[in-house]
N, C-alpha and C positions, 0 to 999 in steps of 0.2 A: 209679461216678461218670464221667461223660464228662470226663475231664481236660483232654483236647486241645480240645474245644469250648469250654469255659471259659475256658481258657487264651489261646484265640488272639483274644478279644475285647478283651483288656487288654495292650499291650506294656509291658516294663518298661524294656527298652534295643532301639533301633535301630540297626543297623549297615549302612550304605549305602555301599557301592563304597569300604570303607575300606581303604587300604595303608599302608605305611610303609616308607621307605627310607633307609638310613643310608649316605651317599654314594653309591658305586655299588652296594653291597650291598643287595639287596630283601630285606628282612625277612620281609614281610607282602604277598602280592599281594592286589588287590582282592577283598575277600569281603562278602557281603552276606546277613545274617539277623536275626531277631529273636529276643529273650529275652523271656518271657511274666512277668507279676507273677506272685508266689508259686511260683515254678518254681526247683527245683536244678538249674542248668545247668552240664555241664561241659565245659571246653576240654581235651581229651586230645589227646597227640602225643608224639614224641621231643624230644630236644634240639634247638633249633635250627629247631622248625618254626613260631616266629611266635607262639606261645599267651600266652606271658608280655609280648610287645610289646602284643599286643591287650589284654590286661589293663590295661595301664599307660596305654593309650590312652583306654579307659573311666574310668579314674581320674584323668586329667588330666597323669600324669607326663610322658607323651609328647603330641604332636602329630601327627596323621594328614598323610600326604604328600596323600593324595587322600582324598575321601568326606566321610562327616558320620555323627555318632552324636547319637543324640537320646536323651533321659530322659524318660519318660513324656509323649512328644511332642514333648518342648521341645527345640530345639537346643543342645546344650551345647558347642558347637566354641568354643574358645577361653578358656572358663572355667578359672580355676586349680582345683587339686583340693579347698581348702577352701570354694568356693562350690557344689560339688557334692553333692547328696544321696547320697553315695557313700562307703563306707570300706572300707578295706583290711585283711587280715591278712594280714601276711607271714612268711614261713618262720622266718626268725630270731624274731620275736614281738615284738622292739623294744620291749622293757618298760623303764620307769625305774628303774635299780637303786637308786637313793636314795629312792624313794617307796614307802609301804606300797600293797598292792593296792589298797584303797579309793582312795587318790589317785589311782592309774593310771587307775583305771576314771572317775574324777572328770575328770580332766586335760581332756579333750574336751569336757567339757560348759562348765567354767570357762571355757574359750576361746570358747565359743559364748554366754558370757553367761547361763546358767541361773541362775536365781534360787537361793540357798541351800537353802532347802526344798526346792523341787522337783528340784534336783541331787542332794540327799542320798536322796531317796525312790526317784529312778531308780537311782542307785549300789546301794542296797539290793536292790531288784529284780533287776538283774542279776546279782548277787552269788549272790542266790538261785537265780537261774535256770541257774547253771553250778555250783551245789552248792560254791561257794566263802565261802559267807557266814561260816562260824564260822572263818576263817582272813582274816579282812579286815585285819587289822594286822601281817601278816606282809609281809616284802619278798621281791622275786622270787627272790633267791638262797637263799631257804629253801623252796622249792617244788620238786618233781619237774618234769621236762618235761610232762607230761600236766598239771598244774596250771597251770604257765606259759602253755601252750596256751590254756586255758579264761580265764585273767585277759585274755589278747589278744581273744579272741572275745566277753568280757563289753565291753570298753573300745571295741571296734568297734563294738557294736550299742546301746551306750547312748544316743546322739545319734539314735536312730530314724532308720537310711540308708535310702532307699528301695530300695538295692541293695550288698549285702555283696559285695566280692571278695576272695576266697581263692587267693594264691599260694603253691600246694604247702606248705601247712600244716603236713601230717603226715609230711612226708619226714624229718624229725631224729628222728622217734621210733622206738623198736623195734617188732618186729613184732606182739605182742599189745597194746601200748598203741596202735598205730597203729589196728587192729582194733577197739578200744573207742572210741577217738575218731570213727572212721566213723560208729559208733552214735549217739551224742552229737552230732554235726553234724547229723546229718540230722533227727534230734527236735528240735532247736534251730530248723531251718529249720519244721520244721512247727507248732512251738508260735509263733514270731514272725510266720510269715507273710510274712517278708523273702525276695524274691528274693536267691538265691544263685548266684554264679559262680564254679566253682572249677577252679583250674588244677593240671593232674597228668599226670605222664607214666606214671603207674602205672594199668594197664588195669582190674584187679580194682576199685580205688576207684572208677573210674567207672563200672562195671556196679553195683556194689553200692548207691550213693548216688544216681545222677542219675535225674531225671526225661526228661531227653534229654542227648545226647552230640555235639559237635561234634569230629570226629576231623579234626587238621591235620597235614598232610605236605606238607613243599617249600614252606611259606609259603603253603598254599591249603585249601580244603575239600577233602576227601575225602569225607566223608559226615556228614550230620546226621541224628539219630534216635534213636528210644528204644533204651535197653540190648539191647531184644532185637531190633530191626532192625539195628543193626550188628552183632550177634554171628552172628544166624541168616541175615541176609540182606547180607552185605557187598557194596559197591558195586562194589569190584576188590580186585586183588590184595593191594595195600598194606593195605586194612583188614583183609582176612582173616587178614594174617600179624601185624599190631600188635595186633589184638585176639585175646587168647587165641592157643592153639596150632591148628595145622592141618596136613594132609597136603595137598600139592601134587602133582598127576599132571598131565603133558602130555595135550592131548587133541586130536584132529583134530574140525573142527565138520563134520559132514554138512548138516545143516538146523539152520534155527530157526524160531520162530513167537514171538510177543510174550511168551510166559512160558516156553516151554521149548526147550530146544537136544538136538537127538540128536547124539552124539559117540562117537567111537571112542577107547578108552582102552588103554594098556599090557599089560592082563591080556586082549588079545583080546576086548573084549564093545565091545559097542555098545549104549549107554545114552541114555535120554531123561530129561532132568533140568531143573529149575529153572536159569534163566542169567540173568546181568547182563552185557551188551555185547557177546555172544557174535556173529561174523559166519560166515554160512554158505561154505564152502571154505576158513576161515582157522584158525589155531592159536588154541588157548585152553590156559586151566589149568582144571582141576578140583580143588576145594577141598573136603575132607571133615575133619571133627572128630574128634580121636581118640577122644571118648565116645560118638562117633556108630556106631564100629564095634564090632561084638561079637564076644568071646572069651570060648569057643569059639562056632562059627557058631548062627545061630537059622534053623529051616524058614522058608520063603517070602520069604527075603532073597537078595540079591546075593553069592554067596561066593567066596571065593578061596584056595586052598592056599597054604601059606608055611612058614616055620620061624622059630621065636623066637631072636632073635640077641642081645637084651638084654633085663633085667627090673630095674627098680627100685622098690623097697617105699617108700611115701610117705605110710604111715596109711591113711589112707582109701581111696586109689587105688593100683595098681601099673600101673606105665606100662611097656609093652613095646615093644620094635621087631622087627615082624614082616619078613622078608624073603621076597619074593613074586617071584621071577623078575627080579630085577634091580633091582626096585623097593622100600623100605622104607617098612613103613605104621608110625606110631606110635599105639598103641593105649591108652586108658586103662579099665581094670579096676575098677570098683567093688569093694571087698572086703566080704564079709558080716560081720555080726557074729560069726560064729563065727572069725572071720579064715582066709580061703582059704589054701589051701598055693600058694605060687609055682610058676608052670610052670617046668620046668627051660629053660635055655639049650638050643640044637639041637634041641629037640622040635617035629615035624612037627606042624602045626596048621592049622585051617581057621578064617578069620574070615569075618565079614557084615557087611552093613550094607542098610539098607531103600533103595529106589530113591528115595525124598525127601530124603534125608540129603545128598548131595552137593548143590554150587553150581558151575554153570561160570562163569568169570568171562573177559573179555576178556583177551588176552596185551597 
């Protein structure tokens, strides 16, 4: 399926030159992008990058300092939150403790004036959707964190919003539950066809669930693309460093064309590798992911001699640090089914990588 083609035909949210200042503090610099219908779109970045501020402006809890926000082609500037076909799921869930789960899900529908029979049918559908129909008479304090999260989702989905906003909804859950809820969120988005806009600082969540990711840093867009785009083809050092782990090597740029740069790197090598923003005669950094480095080396690849200085066993992988003449390389080696024996610290070793694995980024 050509998802990008179909998505581009229908825009759910349009952000045009939107910025936000709180006094002299610029929380978000002007940003422009579109979110498509039936898309799982993630705003990803560290604390203070502007992602929650942007989400709150889409919801109507904050007003932009500049720019315009449109929902399905209609300018929603100045509309209060309850007038927007947008619902929000918060990190705290914000369930009413004195109400049953059924009453919590029905609350928004009552405020919207839905008829009783239509309301009851919708509540029943939503509870079934999140697999909570057998617990409808319980109250929130009788639930686990994951169950409360499902009810918060059911309540937000019940009024049939055009866009569902999710503000770090998984951050309070433990690791295994968080992983399970990621699968459930993605399934819910596909089943309902509603556009999800998800805010997180967790790059693994973003890579796992998203159709596209908008990486924010310092109040502006650093890169917008598919998970594979932002991981394999980072636009700058910030993105390469924030999305996953990577090794950075200083590089001198000898020459560039539209796609590749010829650079010299600390191992006394000259390489021709893909680049983003490198300038001939200037300084740059070369980024290479730990899992792209092979230990031991493989024939036909660029090889580097070194010494193992640390080893950390992490189940599916062992993470090594290899000292290579004043430069340390982090290497992730997948462990085999038979459980590979860890290589001892102090052992001389040769590592290698394919010429297409590194990326040169402008300094």
